[in-house]
C-alpha positions in Angstrom: 112.2 122.3 144.6 111.2 124.4 141.6 110.7 121.5 139.1 108.2 119.5 141.2 106.1 122.6 141.7 106.0 123.3 137.9 105.1 119.6 137.1 102.3 119.6 139.7 100.9 122.8 138.2 101.0 121.5 134.7 99.2 118.3 135.6 96.4 120.2 137.3 96.0 122.6 134.4 95.9 119.7 131.9 93.2 118.0 133.8 91.0 121.1 133.8 91.5 121.4 130.0 90.5 117.8 129.3 86.9 117.5 128.2 85.4 114.0 128.1 83.4 111.5 130.1 84.5 110.6 133.6 83.6 106.9 133.5 83.7 104.8 136.6 86.5 103.7 138.9 88.9 101.1 137.6 87.0 100.5 134.3 86.8 104.0 133.0 84.4 104.1 130.1 85.0 100.5 129.1 81.6 99.2 130.1 79.7 102.0 128.4 81.7 101.7 125.2 81.3 97.9 124.8 77.5 98.1 124.4 77.7 100.5 121.4 81.2 101.7 120.5 80.1 103.5 117.3 77.2 105.4 118.9 79.2 106.2 122.1 82.0 107.9 120.2 79.8 109.8 117.8 77.8 111.2 120.8 81.1 111.9 122.7 82.4 114.1 119.9 79.0 115.8 119.7 79.0 116.5 123.4 82.6 117.3 124.2 84.0 118.6 120.9 86.8 117.6 118.6 89.2 116.6 121.4 87.8 114.0 123.8 89.6 112.5 126.8 88.6 109.3 128.5 90.0 106.2 130.3 89.8 102.5 129.5 91.1 100.6 132.5 94.4 102.3 133.3 94.9 103.7 129.8 94.4 107.4 129.1 93.1 108.0 125.6 92.4 111.2 123.6 90.1 111.0 120.5 90.8 113.5 117.8 88.2 114.6 115.2 89.7 117.5 113.3 91.6 116.9 110.1 94.6 119.1 111.0 95.1 117.3 114.3 94.8 113.9 112.6 97.3 115.1 110.0 99.7 116.1 112.7 99.7 112.6 114.2 99.7 110.5 111.0 101.9 112.7 108.9 103.5 115.9 110.3 104.9 114.4 113.5 104.4 110.7 112.7 107.9 109.7 114.1 106.6 110.5 117.6 103.9 107.9 117.4 103.9 104.1 117.2 101.1 101.5 117.1 99.3 101.5 120.4 99.0 98.6 122.8 95.5 98.0 121.5 97.1 96.2 118.5 98.7 93.7 120.8 95.8 91.1 120.5 96.5 91.0 116.7 100.2 90.1 117.1 99.6 86.3 117.5 97.7 86.6 114.2 99.9 89.0 112.2 103.2 88.7 114.1 105.9 90.9 112.6 103.9 91.6 109.4 103.7 95.0 107.8 100.4 95.9 109.6 101.9 95.9 113.1 105.6 96.2 112.6 107.5 99.4 113.5 110.6 101.4 112.6 113.3 100.0 110.3 111.6 96.6 110.0 108.4 98.3 108.7 110.5 100.4 106.3 112.2 97.2 104.9 108.9 95.4 104.5 107.2 98.4 102.8 110.1 98.8 100.3 110.2 95.1 99.5 106.5 95.0 98.7 106.1 98.3 96.9 107.2 97.0 93.5 104.2 94.6 93.4 101.9 97.7 93.2 103.7 99.4 90.3 101.5 101.0 87.7 102.4 98.7 84.9 101.0 95.7 86.8 97.5 97.0 87.1 96.2 95.9 83.7 97.1 92.3 84.4 95.9 92.5 88.1 92.5 93.9 86.8 92.2 90.9 84.4 92.9 88.5 87.3 90.3 90.2 89.5 87.6 90.1 86.8 88.3 86.5 86.1 88.2 85.6 89.8 84.9 87.4 90.2 83.4 85.7 87.1 84.4 82.3 88.6 82.6 83.1 91.9 79.5 84.4 90.2 79.1 81.0 88.5 78.4 79.5 91.9 75.7 82.0 92.9 72.1 80.9 93.0 69.8 82.0 90.2 66.7 84.0 90.9 64.4 81.0 90.3 66.1 78.8 92.8 63.9 77.7 95.7 66.7 78.6 98.1 68.0 81.5 96.1 69.1 83.8 98.9 72.7 84.0 100.2 74.9 86.0 102.5 76.4 88.6 100.2 78.7 90.0 102.9 80.4 86.6 103.3 80.4 86.1 99.5 82.2 89.5 99.1 84.9 88.1 101.4 85.3 85.2 99.1 85.2 87.2 95.9 87.9 89.7 97.1 90.0 87.0 98.6 90.1 85.3 95.2 90.9 88.6 93.6 93.8 89.4 96.0 95.1 85.8 96.0 95.2 85.5 92.2 96.1 89.0 91.2 98.8 89.7 93.8 100.0 86.3 95.0 99.3 83.7 92.3 97.2 81.6 94.7 94.0 79.7 94.7 92.4 78.2 97.9 89.8 75.5 97.7 86.4 76.1 99.3 86.9 74.0 102.5 90.3 75.5 103.3 89.0 79.0 102.7 86.0 78.5 105.0 88.2 77.4 107.8 90.5 80.3 107.3 87.7 82.9 107.1 86.0 81.6 110.3 89.3 81.6 112.2 90.1 85.2 111.2 86.6 86.2 112.2 87.1 84.8 115.7 90.5 86.4 116.1 89.1 89.8 115.1 86.2 89.6 117.5 88.5 88.6 120.4 90.9 91.4 119.6 88.2 94.0 119.7 86.7 92.6 123.0 90.2 92.8 124.5 90.5 96.6 123.7 87.3 97.7 125.4 87.7 95.6 128.6 90.9 97.5 129.5 92.5 94.1 130.3 89.8 93.5 133.0 88.0 90.4 131.7 87.4 87.8 134.4 90.0 85.1 134.5 87.7 82.3 133.6 86.2 84.1 130.6 89.6 85.2 129.4 91.0 81.7 129.6 88.0 80.3 127.7 88.3 82.9 125.0 92.1 82.5 124.7 91.7 78.7 124.1 89.4 79.4 121.2 91.7 82.2 120.1 94.7 79.9 120.1 92.8 77.2 118.1 91.9 79.8 115.5 95.5 81.0 115.2 96.7 77.4 114.8 94.1 76.8 112.0 95.4 80.0 110.2 99.0 78.8 110.6 98.1 75.4 109.0 96.6 77.3 106.0 99.3 79.8 105.5 102.3 77.5 106.0 100.6 75.1 103.6 100.5 77.8 101.0 104.2 78.7 101.6 105.3 75.1 101.3 103.4 74.7 98.0 104.9 77.8 96.5 108.5 77.0 97.7 108.1 73.5 96.2 106.7 74.8 92.9 107.9 78.3 92.1 106.2 80.3 89.4 107.9 81.5 86.2 106.7 85.1 86.6 107.5 87.1 89.8 104.6 88.3 91.9 104.2 89.7 95.4 104.6 86.3 96.9 107.9 85.8 95.2 109.0 89.3 96.4 108.1 88.3 100.0 110.0 85.0 99.7 113.1 86.9 98.4 112.9 89.4 101.3 112.3 86.8 104.0 114.5 83.7 103.1 112.1 80.9 104.2 115.0 78.4 104.5 115.6 79.8 108.0 113.1 79.5 110.9 112.9 83.2 111.5 112.6 83.9 107.8 109.8 81.3 107.4 107.9 82.9 110.4 108.4 86.4 108.9 107.1 85.2 105.5 104.1 83.7 107.2 103.4 87.1 109.0 103.9 89.0 105.7 101.8 86.8 103.6 99.0 86.7 106.1 99.0 90.5 106.5 98.6 91.0 102.8 95.9 88.3 102.5 93.8 89.6 105.4 94.2 93.3 104.9 94.0 93.0 101.1 90.6 91.4 100.9 88.9 92.1 104.2 88.5 95.9 103.9 87.4 95.8 100.2 84.8 93.1 101.0 83.4 95.0 103.9 83.1 98.1 101.8 81.3 96.2 99.1 78.8 94.6 101.5 77.8 98.0 102.8 77.6 99.3 99.2 74.9 96.7 98.4 73.1 97.6 101.6 73.0 101.3 100.8 72.1 100.9 97.1 69.1 98.8 98.1 67.8 101.7 100.1 68.4 104.3 97.4 66.9 103.2 94.0 67.6 106.5 92.4 71.3 106.2 93.0 71.2 102.5 92.0 69.5 103.5 88.7 72.2 106.1 88.0 74.9 103.5 88.7 73.3 101.0 86.4 73.0 103.6 83.6 76.7 104.5 83.8 77.8 100.8 83.8 75.5 100.1 80.8 76.8 103.0 78.9 80.5 102.4 79.5 80.6 98.6 79.4 77.7 97.7 77.1 77.3 94.3 78.9 81.0 93.3 78.6 83.4 92.7 81.5 85.3 95.8 82.8 89.0 96.4 82.2 91.5 98.6 84.0 91.2 101.1 81.1 87.4 101.5 81.8 87.9 102.7 85.4 88.3 106.5 84.6 85.0 106.3 82.7 83.2 104.5 85.6 83.5 107.7 87.7 80.1 107.5 89.4 80.8 103.8 90.2 83.9 104.9 92.1 82.0 107.7 93.8 79.4 105.2 95.1 82.1 103.0 96.5 83.8 105.9 98.2 80.6 107.2 99.7 79.9 103.7 101.1 83.3 103.8 102.7 82.6 107.2 104.2 79.5 105.9 106.0 80.9 102.5 106.9 84.7 102.8 106.9 86.1 99.2 107.0 88.7 100.2 109.6 86.6 102.2 111.9 89.3 103.2 114.4 93.1 103.8 114.4 95.2 104.3 117.5 98.7 105.5 118.2 100.8 105.9 121.3 102.8 109.1 121.9 106.5 108.3 122.4 107.3 111.8 123.8 105.3 114.8 125.0 103.6 116.5 122.1 101.3 119.5 121.4 98.5 118.9 119.0 96.7 122.2 118.2 95.9 123.6 121.6 96.2 120.3 123.4 99.1 119.0 125.4 99.5 115.2 124.9 101.9 113.6 127.4 104.1 110.7 126.5 102.3 107.4 126.8 98.9 108.7 125.9 96.9 106.7 123.4 95.7 108.8 120.5 92.5 107.5 118.9 91.3 108.5 115.5 88.0 107.1 114.3 87.2 107.4 110.6 83.6 106.5 111.5 83.3 109.6 113.8 85.3 111.8 111.5 83.2 110.9 108.5 80.1 112.1 110.4 81.5 115.4 111.4 78.9 118.0 110.4 81.5 120.7 109.6 83.0 118.6 106.8 80.0 116.4 105.9 76.7 118.3 106.0 73.7 116.0 106.6 76.3 113.3 107.3 74.0 110.3 107.6 72.7 110.8 104.1 74.1 108.5 101.3 75.2 110.9 98.6 77.9 109.9 96.1 78.1 113.5 94.8 80.3 114.2 97.9 83.1 112.6 95.8 82.7 114.6 92.6 86.0 116.2 91.6 84.8 119.6 92.6 83.6 118.5 96.1 86.9 116.6 96.8 89.0 119.6 95.8 87.2 121.8 98.4 87.7 119.3 101.3 90.6 118.7 103.5 92.6 115.5 102.6 92.4 114.4 106.2 88.6 114.7 106.5 88.3 111.3 104.7 90.7 108.6 105.7 89.3 105.1 105.0 92.9 104.0 104.1 94.6 105.9 106.9 97.1 108.7 106.1 100.7 109.7 106.2 103.7 107.4 105.5 101.7 104.4 107.0 98.7 104.9 104.7 97.5 101.6 103.1 100.0 100.4 100.6 97.2 98.6 98.7 94.9 101.7 98.5 95.0 101.9 94.7 94.6 98.2 94.4 91.7 98.2 96.8 89.9 101.0 95.0 90.5 99.2 91.7 89.2 95.9 93.0 86.1 97.4 94.6 85.2 99.4 91.5 85.7 96.4 89.1 83.6 94.0 91.3 80.9 96.6 91.8 80.7 97.2 88.1 80.6 93.5 87.2 77.8 92.6 89.7 75.7 95.7 89.3 76.0 95.4 85.5 74.3 92.0 85.7 72.1 92.0 88.8 70.1 94.0 91.2 71.1 92.9 94.7 67.9 92.8 96.8 68.1 92.2 100.5 65.8 89.6 102.0 62.9 91.3 103.8 62.7 91.3 107.6 66.4 91.2 108.5 68.0 93.8 110.7 71.4 94.9 109.4 73.7 96.6 111.9 77.4 97.2 111.9 79.7 95.0 114.1 82.6 97.2 115.3 85.3 94.5 115.6 88.7 95.2 114.0 86.8 95.9 110.8 83.2 97.1 110.4 81.4 94.1 109.1 77.6 93.8 108.9 76.6 91.9 112.1 75.1 88.5 111.1 75.8 89.2 107.4 73.5 90.5 104.7 71.2 88.0 103.0 70.1 88.9 99.5 68.4 87.7 96.4 69.9 88.4 92.9 67.5 89.8 90.3 68.9 89.6 86.8 68.7 93.0 85.0 68.4 91.6 81.6 
């Protein structure tokens, strides 16, 4: 008789100590969140504090917004947390790939891919990225073209895809096949995010219609990826790259190995280019609104590069260029939310977290916390000066996640973003077309909704 009384008391005390919105029966806060997820969670932290409890459907979620609590989940006690159920809609896309795998399988995949990101490879990878960017820039409209504007957000996807594909995987994808791939990934991402904030409560008819389009998109992605695999297996390269390492680890001669190779290759292609492209798109948007920062960026690039292409050796000298890119990722983190499920009961700071609870960490919310980011909506690259970084908690800024599962390609992504930014800003001013409204679309990544149409103005 004693144990039931203690359990009942603990549940009652925990409810009292759980600040957060009540929501509505059955749906919880799902309907309120769907209209404006970013604004909703920023306001929730402001109103309820750094630990916010809420429900989505039948799922209990706690959002954390203090660096020490986030560090506890992602690093100190990471073995007690696994990817939450909210990643399930991505599994038909990414399967058993490194982004969604767990446990020993994730460890094996991480170890097999790590050599591809060794330091001695970065010189050559930088050359590949610069060459790929130069090839894409040759297709861009000139300033005197009658139809000279284009969607720079979509073009950044293409540029970074070419960089990742050539530098890491020794691949090239023709325009038509890439467009089909990009559009299919976009649809899958949007469906996945819609599934999260309905709490599994979409109407049957709508769910069926969405799923049909979702399945068609996954089938299109499969055609592209398996085609790339067949081409590489039929014509292996002389020098080993990440693709070869994945082939050696997966054994595509078997069905299960072929499927795992598909999942792994797709994970690196999608994660490797999507996040950097999103960050670059927002960088152009922010620079256009801050001509003083843009002028300082141009001055550094001109002084360091003197109108030549950048190299890996130039990156330490392009310090302000890197600071601009990092500040853009603070305001618009490409992965705007991370979630984990507690395997066993845990205590995070002063908060009891029962087993089964979904823990939500939003870089978008965290990066606007006034305690760590004064005047947080202001675009200020000086936040990433060496002195400022040294005074700040490592877990106050997490565009690449944290702990053992931090992004394997973090260094590659920073290099790619810095190189592409220096190349384009060294040659052009990127001027948004007047009259458009640019807002973030919080799907799996934080793309600009409806893109970002710009005109290129040559600087010399």
